[in-house]
Short mmCIF file of the C-alpha atoms (twelve columns), coordinates in Angstrom:
data_MODEL
# 
_entry.id   MODEL 
# 
loop_
_atom_site.group_PDB 
_atom_site.id 
_atom_site.type_symbol 
_atom_site.label_atom_id 
_atom_site.label_alt_id 
_atom_site.label_comp_id 
_atom_site.label_asym_id 
_atom_site.label_seq_id 
_atom_site.Cartn_x 
_atom_site.Cartn_y 
_atom_site.Cartn_z 
_atom_site.pdbx_PDB_model_num 
ATOM 1   C CA . MET A 1   209.687 284.358 138.440 1 
ATOM 2   C CA . ARG A 2   210.809 282.099 141.272 1 
ATOM 3   C CA . ILE A 3   209.084 282.520 144.652 1 
ATOM 4   C CA . ASN A 4   210.377 280.934 147.837 1 
ATOM 5   C CA . ARG A 5   208.168 279.485 150.547 1 
ATOM 6   C CA . GLN A 6   208.313 282.551 152.782 1 
ATOM 7   C CA . GLN A 7   207.295 284.853 149.916 1 
ATOM 8   C CA . LEU A 8   204.458 282.502 149.026 1 
ATOM 9   C CA . GLN A 9   203.142 282.596 152.601 1 
ATOM 10  C CA . THR A 10  203.269 286.400 152.587 1 
ATOM 11  C CA . ILE A 11  201.361 286.494 149.294 1 
ATOM 12  C CA . ARG A 12  198.703 284.159 150.686 1 
ATOM 13  C CA . LYS A 13  198.289 286.302 153.800 1 
ATOM 14  C CA . ARG A 14  198.077 289.441 151.666 1 
ATOM 15  C CA . HIS A 15  195.457 287.847 149.420 1 
ATOM 16  C CA . PHE A 16  193.506 286.806 152.499 1 
ATOM 17  C CA . GLY A 17  193.555 290.471 153.523 1 
ATOM 18  C CA . TYR A 18  192.150 291.426 150.118 1 
ATOM 19  C CA . ARG A 19  189.211 289.074 150.626 1 
ATOM 20  C CA . ILE A 20  188.569 290.250 154.184 1 
ATOM 21  C CA . THR A 21  188.632 293.907 153.083 1 
ATOM 22  C CA . LEU A 22  186.147 293.318 150.272 1 
ATOM 23  C CA . ILE A 23  183.816 291.350 152.540 1 
ATOM 24  C CA . TYR A 24  183.973 294.070 155.195 1 
ATOM 25  C CA . GLU A 25  183.269 296.863 152.724 1 
ATOM 26  C CA . LEU A 26  180.271 294.976 151.328 1 
ATOM 27  C CA . LEU A 27  179.084 294.445 154.907 1 
ATOM 28  C CA . LEU A 28  179.513 298.180 155.529 1 
ATOM 29  C CA . LEU A 29  177.178 298.928 152.636 1 
ATOM 30  C CA . LEU A 30  174.603 296.406 153.814 1 
ATOM 31  C CA . LEU A 31  174.637 297.830 157.354 1 
ATOM 32  C CA . LEU A 32  174.064 301.440 156.290 1 
ATOM 33  C CA . PRO A 33  170.247 301.182 156.687 1 
ATOM 34  C CA . LEU A 34  170.773 300.198 160.340 1 
ATOM 35  C CA . ALA A 35  172.566 303.505 160.904 1 
ATOM 36  C CA . GLN A 36  169.150 305.157 160.861 1 
ATOM 37  C CA . LEU A 37  168.445 303.383 164.144 1 
ATOM 38  C CA . PHE A 38  171.898 303.751 165.699 1 
ATOM 39  C CA . SER A 39  173.584 307.073 164.939 1 
ATOM 40  C CA . PRO A 40  177.263 306.246 165.703 1 
ATOM 41  C CA . LEU A 41  177.185 303.132 163.491 1 
ATOM 42  C CA . VAL A 42  178.721 304.885 160.469 1 
ATOM 43  C CA . SER A 43  181.667 306.025 162.602 1 
ATOM 44  C CA . PHE A 44  182.125 302.537 164.035 1 
ATOM 45  C CA . LEU A 45  182.066 301.068 160.525 1 
ATOM 46  C CA . LEU A 46  184.733 303.510 159.355 1 
ATOM 47  C CA . ILE A 47  186.911 302.695 162.354 1 
ATOM 48  C CA . GLY A 48  186.422 298.993 161.635 1 
ATOM 49  C CA . LEU A 49  187.543 299.534 158.039 1 
ATOM 50  C CA . ALA A 50  190.720 301.258 159.219 1 
ATOM 51  C CA . VAL A 51  191.446 298.353 161.583 1 
ATOM 52  C CA . VAL A 52  190.903 295.793 158.802 1 
ATOM 53  C CA . LEU A 53  193.251 297.661 156.472 1 
ATOM 54  C CA . LEU A 54  195.949 297.970 159.130 1 
ATOM 55  C CA . VAL A 55  195.741 294.397 160.447 1 
ATOM 56  C CA . PHE A 56  195.011 292.303 157.363 1 
ATOM 57  C CA . VAL A 57  196.493 294.296 154.469 1 
ATOM 58  C CA . ASN A 58  199.192 296.698 155.636 1 
ATOM 59  C CA . ARG A 59  201.281 294.122 157.516 1 
ATOM 60  C CA . PHE A 60  201.694 291.957 154.412 1 
ATOM 61  C CA . SER A 61  202.030 294.693 151.815 1 
ATOM 62  C CA . GLY A 62  204.640 294.280 149.114 1 
ATOM 63  C CA . MET A 63  205.889 297.799 149.878 1 
ATOM 64  C CA . PRO A 64  207.293 297.657 153.430 1 
ATOM 65  C CA . LYS A 65  208.694 301.210 153.303 1 
ATOM 66  C CA . THR A 66  205.177 302.664 153.314 1 
ATOM 67  C CA . ARG A 67  203.867 300.577 156.226 1 
ATOM 68  C CA . PRO A 68  204.793 303.047 159.018 1 
ATOM 69  C CA . ALA A 69  203.081 305.902 157.139 1 
ATOM 70  C CA . ILE A 70  199.905 303.855 156.691 1 
ATOM 71  C CA . VAL A 71  199.901 302.929 160.386 1 
ATOM 72  C CA . LEU A 72  200.313 306.590 161.367 1 
ATOM 73  C CA . LEU A 73  197.516 307.743 159.051 1 
ATOM 74  C CA . GLY A 74  195.208 304.888 160.067 1 
ATOM 75  C CA . CYS A 75  195.646 305.459 163.791 1 
ATOM 76  C CA . SER A 76  195.210 309.209 163.291 1 
ATOM 77  C CA . ALA A 77  191.981 308.595 161.355 1 
ATOM 78  C CA . ILE A 78  190.612 306.381 164.131 1 
ATOM 79  C CA . ALA A 79  191.524 308.905 166.822 1 
ATOM 80  C CA . VAL A 80  190.093 311.905 164.976 1 
ATOM 81  C CA . GLU A 81  186.881 309.986 164.209 1 
ATOM 82  C CA . LEU A 82  186.297 309.330 167.907 1 
ATOM 83  C CA . ILE A 83  187.137 312.927 168.851 1 
ATOM 84  C CA . TRP A 84  184.957 314.362 166.068 1 
ATOM 85  C CA . ARG A 85  181.940 312.221 166.922 1 
ATOM 86  C CA . ALA A 86  182.247 313.049 170.641 1 
ATOM 87  C CA . ALA A 87  182.674 316.763 169.873 1 
ATOM 88  C CA . LEU A 88  179.538 316.843 167.714 1 
ATOM 89  C CA . ALA A 89  177.532 315.221 170.496 1 
ATOM 90  C CA . TRP A 90  179.001 317.443 173.223 1 
ATOM 91  C CA . ASP A 91  179.268 320.803 171.431 1 
ATOM 92  C CA . PRO A 92  178.335 321.025 167.705 1 
ATOM 93  C CA . ALA A 93  180.327 324.259 167.344 1 
ATOM 94  C CA . VAL A 94  183.524 322.464 168.391 1 
ATOM 95  C CA . GLY A 95  182.602 319.564 166.112 1 
ATOM 96  C CA . ARG A 96  182.361 321.904 163.136 1 
ATOM 97  C CA . VAL A 97  185.842 323.249 163.897 1 
ATOM 98  C CA . ILE A 98  187.256 319.706 163.956 1 
ATOM 99  C CA . THR A 99  185.416 318.685 160.774 1 
ATOM 100 C CA . LEU A 100 188.031 320.010 158.337 1 
ATOM 101 C CA . PRO A 101 191.055 318.189 159.845 1 
ATOM 102 C CA . HIS A 102 188.790 315.146 160.336 1 
ATOM 103 C CA . VAL A 103 187.899 314.888 156.656 1 
ATOM 104 C CA . LEU A 104 191.434 315.698 155.478 1 
ATOM 105 C CA . ILE A 105 192.998 312.941 157.578 1 
ATOM 106 C CA . TRP A 106 190.397 310.368 156.466 1 
ATOM 107 C CA . LEU A 107 190.734 311.311 152.798 1 
ATOM 108 C CA . LEU A 108 194.521 311.189 152.946 1 
ATOM 109 C CA . PHE A 109 194.425 307.766 154.612 1 
ATOM 110 C CA . LEU A 110 191.862 306.245 152.242 1 
ATOM 111 C CA . LEU A 111 193.383 307.714 149.083 1 
ATOM 112 C CA . VAL A 112 196.861 306.534 150.066 1 
ATOM 113 C CA . VAL A 113 195.362 303.080 150.614 1 
ATOM 114 C CA . VAL A 114 193.824 303.152 147.121 1 
ATOM 115 C CA . VAL A 115 197.009 304.374 145.424 1 
ATOM 116 C CA . ARG A 116 199.146 301.825 147.223 1 
ATOM 117 C CA . GLY A 117 196.593 299.154 146.356 1 
ATOM 118 C CA . VAL A 118 196.963 299.946 142.653 1 
ATOM 119 C CA . ARG A 119 200.757 299.870 142.955 1 
ATOM 120 C CA . THR A 120 200.516 296.545 144.773 1 
ATOM 121 C CA . LEU A 121 198.352 295.114 141.992 1 
ATOM 122 C CA . ILE A 122 201.094 295.987 139.496 1 
ATOM 123 C CA . ARG A 123 203.619 294.003 141.517 1 
ATOM 124 C CA . GLU A 124 201.458 290.926 142.071 1 
ATOM 125 C CA . PRO A 125 203.198 287.931 140.450 1 
ATOM 126 C CA . PHE A 126 199.867 286.229 139.668 1 
ATOM 127 C CA . VAL A 127 196.448 287.519 138.690 1 
ATOM 128 C CA . THR A 128 194.110 285.500 140.897 1 
ATOM 129 C CA . LEU A 129 190.572 285.912 142.185 1 
ATOM 130 C CA . SER A 130 191.965 287.519 145.342 1 
ATOM 131 C CA . VAL A 131 193.770 290.132 143.231 1 
ATOM 132 C CA . ILE A 132 190.444 290.949 141.564 1 
ATOM 133 C CA . HIS A 133 188.955 291.285 145.062 1 
ATOM 134 C CA . CYS A 134 191.644 293.877 145.823 1 
ATOM 135 C CA . ALA A 135 190.730 295.834 142.697 1 
ATOM 136 C CA . ILE A 136 187.031 295.821 143.643 1 
ATOM 137 C CA . SER A 137 187.733 296.859 147.238 1 
ATOM 138 C CA . GLY A 138 189.781 299.810 145.961 1 
ATOM 139 C CA . TYR A 139 186.780 300.981 143.957 1 
ATOM 140 C CA . LEU A 140 184.529 300.690 147.003 1 
ATOM 141 C CA . THR A 141 187.080 302.593 149.076 1 
ATOM 142 C CA . LEU A 142 186.701 305.523 146.683 1 
ATOM 143 C CA . GLY A 143 182.952 305.502 147.325 1 
ATOM 144 C CA . ILE A 144 183.512 305.484 151.065 1 
ATOM 145 C CA . SER A 145 185.931 308.413 150.694 1 
ATOM 146 C CA . GLY A 146 183.223 310.329 148.872 1 
ATOM 147 C CA . GLY A 147 180.790 309.600 151.686 1 
ATOM 148 C CA . VAL A 148 183.247 311.035 154.199 1 
ATOM 149 C CA . MET A 149 183.534 314.211 152.088 1 
ATOM 150 C CA . LEU A 150 179.785 314.667 151.768 1 
ATOM 151 C CA . THR A 151 179.252 314.115 155.484 1 
ATOM 152 C CA . ALA A 152 181.857 316.780 156.264 1 
ATOM 153 C CA . LEU A 153 180.146 319.181 153.874 1 
ATOM 154 C CA . TRP A 154 176.811 318.510 155.593 1 
ATOM 155 C CA . VAL A 155 178.305 319.654 158.898 1 
ATOM 156 C CA . LEU A 156 179.956 322.731 157.391 1 
ATOM 157 C CA . GLN A 157 177.343 323.717 154.807 1 
ATOM 158 C CA . PRO A 158 173.993 321.908 155.124 1 
ATOM 159 C CA . SER A 159 172.423 324.332 152.624 1 
ATOM 160 C CA . ALA A 160 174.333 322.483 149.876 1 
ATOM 161 C CA . PHE A 161 171.834 319.607 150.108 1 
ATOM 162 C CA . VAL A 162 168.186 319.171 149.219 1 
ATOM 163 C CA . VAL A 163 166.695 318.630 152.662 1 
ATOM 164 C CA . SER A 164 163.440 317.232 151.308 1 
ATOM 165 C CA . ALA A 165 165.373 314.402 149.624 1 
ATOM 166 C CA . LEU A 166 167.120 313.412 152.865 1 
ATOM 167 C CA . PRO A 167 165.740 311.337 155.753 1 
ATOM 168 C CA . PRO A 168 164.199 313.267 158.670 1 
ATOM 169 C CA . HIS A 169 166.827 314.650 161.036 1 
ATOM 170 C CA . LEU A 170 166.839 316.338 164.382 1 
ATOM 171 C CA . SER A 171 169.510 318.964 163.783 1 
ATOM 172 C CA . SER A 172 171.149 320.490 160.741 1 
ATOM 173 C CA . ALA A 173 174.426 320.720 162.644 1 
ATOM 174 C CA . VAL A 174 174.867 317.124 163.773 1 
ATOM 175 C CA . PRO A 175 174.854 314.339 161.149 1 
ATOM 176 C CA . SER A 176 172.470 311.676 162.441 1 
ATOM 177 C CA . GLY A 177 172.791 308.039 161.461 1 
ATOM 178 C CA . ALA A 178 170.111 308.494 158.820 1 
ATOM 179 C CA . ILE A 179 171.954 311.451 157.285 1 
ATOM 180 C CA . GLY A 180 175.321 309.673 157.380 1 
ATOM 181 C CA . SER A 181 174.015 306.553 155.661 1 
ATOM 182 C CA . ALA A 182 172.102 308.616 153.084 1 
ATOM 183 C CA . LEU A 183 175.182 310.629 152.161 1 
ATOM 184 C CA . MET A 184 177.343 307.509 151.947 1 
ATOM 185 C CA . THR A 185 174.757 305.998 149.594 1 
ATOM 186 C CA . ALA A 186 174.695 309.222 147.572 1 
ATOM 187 C CA . SER A 187 178.470 308.984 147.157 1 
ATOM 188 C CA . PHE A 188 178.182 305.533 145.615 1 
ATOM 189 C CA . GLY A 189 175.446 306.848 143.334 1 
ATOM 190 C CA . LEU A 190 177.889 309.499 142.088 1 
ATOM 191 C CA . LEU A 191 180.774 307.033 141.842 1 
ATOM 192 C CA . THR A 192 178.784 304.684 139.628 1 
ATOM 193 C CA . THR A 193 177.300 307.633 137.650 1 
ATOM 194 C CA . ILE A 194 173.785 306.598 138.671 1 
ATOM 195 C CA . GLY A 195 173.390 309.989 140.294 1 
ATOM 196 C CA . THR A 196 171.622 311.262 143.389 1 
ATOM 197 C CA . GLN A 197 168.894 313.771 144.227 1 
ATOM 198 C CA . VAL A 198 170.261 314.936 147.586 1 
ATOM 199 C CA . LEU A 199 172.646 317.563 146.153 1 
ATOM 200 C CA . ASP A 200 171.615 321.136 145.440 1 
ATOM 201 C CA . SER A 201 172.604 321.868 141.831 1 
ATOM 202 C CA . ARG A 202 172.863 325.584 142.648 1 
ATOM 203 C CA . ASN A 203 175.720 325.033 145.118 1 
ATOM 204 C CA . VAL A 204 179.140 325.124 143.452 1 
ATOM 205 C CA . THR A 205 181.030 323.398 146.280 1 
ATOM 206 C CA . VAL A 206 178.881 320.298 146.332 1 
ATOM 207 C CA . GLN A 207 178.874 320.096 142.530 1 
ATOM 208 C CA . VAL A 208 182.681 320.162 142.505 1 
ATOM 209 C CA . MET A 209 182.718 317.329 145.051 1 
ATOM 210 C CA . ALA A 210 180.208 315.367 142.975 1 
ATOM 211 C CA . THR A 211 182.358 315.803 139.879 1 
ATOM 212 C CA . LEU A 212 185.490 314.678 141.732 1 
ATOM 213 C CA . ILE A 213 183.763 311.540 143.015 1 
ATOM 214 C CA . ALA A 214 182.416 310.636 139.561 1 
ATOM 215 C CA . ILE A 215 185.750 311.298 137.821 1 
ATOM 216 C CA . SER A 216 187.725 309.307 140.416 1 
ATOM 217 C CA . GLY A 217 185.565 306.243 139.761 1 
ATOM 218 C CA . GLN A 218 186.027 306.462 135.985 1 
ATOM 219 C CA . LEU A 219 189.765 307.104 136.283 1 
ATOM 220 C CA . TYR A 220 190.187 304.138 138.628 1 
ATOM 221 C CA . ILE A 221 188.552 301.797 136.140 1 
ATOM 222 C CA . ALA A 222 190.534 303.249 133.219 1 
ATOM 223 C CA . ILE A 223 193.845 302.932 135.085 1 
ATOM 224 C CA . LEU A 224 193.156 299.317 136.060 1 
ATOM 225 C CA . ILE A 225 192.224 298.388 132.492 1 
ATOM 226 C CA . GLY A 226 195.402 300.063 131.236 1 
ATOM 227 C CA . LEU A 227 197.550 298.202 133.761 1 
ATOM 228 C CA . ILE A 228 195.961 294.844 132.952 1 
ATOM 229 C CA . LEU A 229 196.371 295.335 129.202 1 
ATOM 230 C CA . GLY A 230 199.959 296.461 129.753 1 
ATOM 231 C CA . ARG A 231 200.796 293.297 131.688 1 
ATOM 232 C CA . VAL A 232 199.192 291.124 129.011 1 
ATOM 233 C CA . HIS A 233 201.183 292.927 126.306 1 
ATOM 234 C CA . GLN A 234 204.449 292.431 128.203 1 
ATOM 235 C CA . ARG A 235 203.788 288.710 128.536 1 
ATOM 236 C CA . LEU A 236 202.964 288.367 124.834 1 
ATOM 237 C CA . VAL A 237 206.113 290.245 123.842 1 
# 
């Protein structure tokens, strides 16, 4: 496969975006404990992730037809995050009303990013360390998506969680920084099948969410392995 200079520069910029995204997502995980001291930090980290994906990955994607849709979803996610956080602080009742569209927009954005990332990996002409970084960042994005779902459920149905297993909080209606970081961590526990103690096993809704998060992680790994083996087989044939 022959690649001209312009295509090579685009690939390098895209691979740089893969590395930046992975570094940012790892930084997001490391900064979660600080959210207990600064409540809006989780929202700022999510907005930062959307900006990183739009600036460093979307512009150099190998699928230009999907770029406008990603920009629209990313900007919508940023806007609804700011509105949702402000609504919860101003009037929790209004915040609860906005929670459903908030979580749906974020999930749609993040899941589209993951799916397009897998499709991009298929089209990569070379399997390099940066391509592996993209695969890892996609896995972490699934964990972040699960954290967004659990946080939304906390606002809508706090009885679905074991309060004694969560950090102290001031209100069951407003997710504090401690609650947000704890639920994001719980999502990664489910994704990696380590498990978590913050979910009430008697609540069907939260158990369905937990199952979806765990299955998505296993399916992602299985799909990537299948794609890699398929590419190796094609080269051997």
